[in-house]
C-alpha positions, 0 to 999 in steps of 0.5 A: 823377452819374456814370454808368458802363457795364460791357458785360462784368462779371464777378466778380473774384477776387484770389489772394495767392500769397507763393510761386507757382509755375506747374505745381505746387499752391499756396495762396493766403494772401489771397483778395479777391472782389468784382464787377468790370469797368472801369466798376464799378470806376468806379463803386465808386472813385466812391463812396469818393470820396463821389460819386454813381454809377450802374453800368449793365450786362449781366447773366446767369446764376449768376454775375449773380446774384452780381454783383448781389448783391454790388454790393448789399452794396456799395451800388452802386447797379445797373440791367442788362439780363438776359441768358440768357449767363452772366457771366464770371469773372477772376483775378488771381495776385499774388506778385512779379508779377501774373498776370491770367486774364480770362474772354471771357463768353459772347455775348449777342443783338441783342435784348440790345443793344437793352434795353441802349440804351434802359436807358442813355438813361432813366438818363442826363440833361443835366450827367452825367459818363458813363465808357464802359469795359472789354472787349467781349462777344460779339454787341455790335459796334464801332459799338455804342461809337460809338452810346452815345457819340453817344446820350450826347452828344445828352443833354448829358453829358460822355463818357470813354471808356476802350476797346480796339482797335476799340471804341476807334477806333470811340468816337473817331469819335463824338468824346467829350469825353475819351479814357483810353488807355494807351500801347501802345493809343495807339500801335495807335491811330496804327499807329507806336512813339511815343518821346518827349514831343514825339511823344505831344503831336504826336499828342494834338493831332491828336485834340483839332483834331477836337473831343476836348477831352482825351487822357489816356495812361498808362504802366504806373505811370510817367508819365501824360500829359495833353493839352487845347487850353490844354496838355499835361502830363506827371505822375509818380506818387508812389513807394509800395510796391505790393501791386496795379495790378488797377484802378488805371487804373479809379481814375485814370478815377474821380478824372478823373470825380469831380473834373470833376463837382465842378468841377475843372480838367482838370489837378487832375482829372488830379492827382486820378486819379493819386493815385487810381490810386496809392492802388488800388496799396496794397489788393487788388482793384481800386476799393477806394481809401482817401480817406485814401490819396488825400489823402494821396498828391495832393500828392505827384504831381509835374507834371513839364512844362506845354507851351503 
């Protein structure tokens, strides 16, 4: 089972406006509306890979009721804590470039975080793959992410985190199995810039030596870097005509989690993840990958470097 954690879910509206102009009236030629938040996107992609998944979340208000209904329509298994706070909406405007507008979401209360930890504990088991990702909602401290990692590890789960800033740093302190970050997030974590693959490898190995099994660093559709104690690799995604990139990183995480859950090696799972992330760029919305696209693209993912 792949269990995803989305503590700040949303309704995502993707709008394609061919001739979008800021400060003007625009017409959306394509509109895609779906429940979102990074973990929910991961669950959606896992289902499209024929995997079994459960999404765990905190959901509230009118927007929350719509999220629940839409997830039922997609057959995404969901369990959640109800909050009196209103869940958020996010918008992606696509033309020759992408503009993403994310609402922050309303704050939740301390008792609701306690309820979520109880829900989390009741729905994970030894051998599960846990993906903890996405932005934080107000009322949840960075320490909560470390506590989630520790609880999952206590139950014998394999933990993947894809977080930002303080939440990322806190989760790393609890030693998840895999840390997935983008290059700028990794540089923020280190406190300085990285200019080449050698520096990337050197700094990734420092985390591996602390007990993390794998580091995955993305760079906005360019090369994806992966590192374990067995080696490090640089993968180049295949060139495609990009429609949308919203959710591509979540599809990378989905492919990695699914690949590992069916017994693939780290590099095999990472290659699948890169193919999933690329497949996401061919469709509107986040996580609506087609398995035919994934199967067609995976052999075109180029493993550039294998450092031993």
